[in-house]
C-alpha positions, 0 to 999 in steps of 0.5 A: 500500500502506498503511503502518504507523508506530509509536512505542512507548509507552515511547519517548514520553518518550525518545528521541521525546519532546515536541520531538524530530524523528525519521525513520521509514520515510523520513518525518520527524516532530516530537512535539507538546506535551502540550497536543495529546494526546488526553484519551481513552486516556491512562493515569495514572502514579503517583509521588507522590515525583517529582510533589512534587519537580517541583511538578506534580499528576501524570503521564500516559503516552501512549495505547497504540496499535498504529499511530500514525496521523500523518495523522488528527486525534485518533487514539489515541497521542501526536500527531506532525506532519510536519516539515520541511514542505518536501519534494522529489521524488528524480526531478523534484527539485521542492520542495513545501511540504506542508500538513495538507490535503495528507495522505491517510490511510495514504499517504506524501506523493506528488509531484504532477508525476511519473508513475509516482508518486514518494514525496517526501523531507524536506529535510535541514536545519532551523533552531533557536535557543537559545530552543528554537524550531524551524522550516523553513529559508526556502529561498526566502530562501536561493535568492535571497540571496548568499553575500557578503551583497549585495542579493538577487534580487527575485521574487514566486513563493515556492514554485517551487523545485527541490533540485538535485544537480550531478555536477561537485562533491561534498559540500554544494557539489553541492547547491543550491536554485534558483528556477524562477519565470519570469524569475528563475533565482536559485540558491545551493548549500549549501556554507556552509548550516550555521551562522548566516546572519542568518535570522529566528526564527519564534518558535515550534515547528512544532506551535504556532499562529501566534498563539502565536509569540513575538518572538524575537531569538536568532540562528538556526542551521541544522543537519541535522534529525538533529543532536545539538544539535537536541534535549536532553530534560530527563528526571527519574526516580525509583524506586518505594520504600516510604513510611516507616511511622514519622514522624521523632521529635524527641528534645528532649534531643538537639535542644537539644545540637545547637542549643547546639553551637558549629558549629550557627550556621555550619552553618545559614548555608550548609547546602549548602556543601562545608565543611558536610559536615564541620560535620554530621559533627562535630555528629553525633559530639558529639551523636549526632544522626542525619541525619533529626533534623539535617535537620529542625532545619535546616529549622526554623532556616532556613525551607528546605523541604528535599528536598520543595521543589517545583521548577518543571519548566521552571526549570532543566535540572537534576534534583532530588535524589531519592537520599536516600530511595532510599539509605535504602530500600536500606540499611535493616536489614530492607529493606521489600518492596512490590509494586513494590520487592522486595529482599533482602540477600546477600553476596559469599560471601567470609566467612573467605576468606584467599587472595588476591585474594579477601580483598582483594576482600572488604575493599573492598566492603560491603553487597550488595542484590539487587532482584528487582523495581523500578519506575521512573518517567521523566518529561519536563519539557521540552527545550532546543536548541543546548546543554543549558544553553539556555532550557528549553521546557516539555513543555506549550508552552501552560503551562496544564497541571499534569501531565507526560508519563511512562512506568513501567518495571519491572526488576531490579538489584544494589545494591553499596556500598564499604567506608566506612573504606577509602573514607574513607582512600583519598579523603583521599590527597593525589594523589587529591584533586589529580587530582579537583581538576583535574577539578573545575576543568574542570567549573566551566569547562564549560557543563554544570556546572549539569546535572552538579552536580544529579547530583554534588552541590554539589561534585565529590568523589573518591567520585563519580568513583570510584563513577561509573567503577566503575558503568560498568566493572561494567555493561560486565562484566555485559553479558558475564556476564548477556547483557543489552546495555549499553544495557539496563542503567542506573546510579544513583550514590549518592555524596553525602558530606553524606548519607553515601552510598557505593554504586551501583545497576546495574539494568535498566529496559525497557518490556517483559519484557526487564528482568524475566527475572532474569538480572541478579539471578542474577549478583548471587548468591554467588559469581558477583558476586565473580567478576564484580568480579574480572574487571571489575577485571582488565579495567579495569587495561588498555585497548587505547588504553593508554598514551594513555588511561591517561595522558590529562589531559583527554579527552571532551566539555569534557575532563571525563574522564581515563583513560576512552574508548570502549575501556574505560569509556564506555557508551551515553548512555541508561545514564549519569546524567552523559552519559559524563563525569566518569570516570577509570579510574585512580582505580579501578585506579591509575595512575602518579601516583594510587593506585586504590581497587582497586589492591591487588586488581589487584596480588594478582590478578597475583601469584596468576596468576604463582604459578600459572604457576610451579607449572604 
């Protein structure tokens, strides 16, 4: 029976982008570099703003197809090749090195020795290195080597192997690879297969030709082919927002005042430092210069091209900052509308409300903007293996192409800001700053600091942790209210103090019609959003893992979380910008040693509930 294997077009960036290994119907494949993509049928994806930031000429999505023909060259769809190439038969246990010439259209690999015919299964283990290379384990070397590192057996038959299972042991010790060559009999179990064993790196990925192999001296690590550290995609995304119609006009009088200001020279020396934020604010207070004018003058003075600097897609796993223009589009007095960006301002519906906890809720939030239609472009610039900060392998391993693979998705969203005055007062509290300082120290010790700083900015601030945690709590609550799953909702955090940002965007962005049904925007209408925020705050005040969760001084990967666990704040990885790290529920609802930004709402809600019970 002919099989049907399909990878959706939206999955060709994440999770099955270039370099990813995945299983489908019992078979295992790896996505090849974009240099092998067929030119016929691929579709251009427009995003000039993202292309400028990544230093590429444009983007293309994979050709759409109803059936990915993995075993036919130049077939429609993104190309994938079988990996690992070492397969075994579940009946006779023979191992076979599968080659492209062995492929038969519409059929899974079959064992040539068994009758009736049996389907071959892929080996469970592969080898990777920090340079981003991936290859089969040298099973011949493994079978003929010794655990103590002694002299290995001499044998000339390299492909007569069996993958055996013993009933006298359990776990990996029950599995072994044996050589069936005449007069050899070498065998070794897989008890210690995971880790490094002095194997040589192939210097390439499975889709690369032998001539493209590099001399690689990185240590090889054997992992399961579905291991989490086998593939870390480097994905960039940007919303499709209207281009500003009016160019920046420089007021010469104000510009002269800025250049003559006593702090101007100090600001230009290091405009990205944490103290530069305060310098900017003081200069703007004294001269009346806006952010655009100040940025233009800094660019002229320092020669730094600023936000439009093209970034090499393979230079770093970090992401360029695209939030400035998006923040300005949502905060515009009359938000512009285009075919792919339709937004409208609304309120919480609590104007003039004096009863608690509604009056406290109204005082803690600011602008509410509903996005009836959003377009997001997601591009894959490369990937790493072993760890996120390892060497980035570009999506085009030949390094000849100037475009990147991308997909466009449509959705809807809710944009919400905090009260700037209340936020400023809260983040100046000594207990708040002390708590975030501990998280900042953990971040600086983490191997993920470069990637996370591309999200948080040059320094982790209290407002980022607050807004990030608030976005997670809101997504979890909206999943109950709107009917969307948490994996269908995503966040964008706008929390850079130097750009005066203090808001979040929760939005859907699916590759099909699910993201544009209107259910999320409906939850943003008054009074639904206010009720959702109140229920979110009340739910966040208690976690089923409390008091352990609430009093934790470091949990999660790298101890980058505080009061945040799977029971209260964590989301699917695809929904979070920061990999489920830098979260602290105590900064939202309060804790023993730190005031929460929404703590007054929790207290007022409990008091109102107690009063209602007394009256009942």
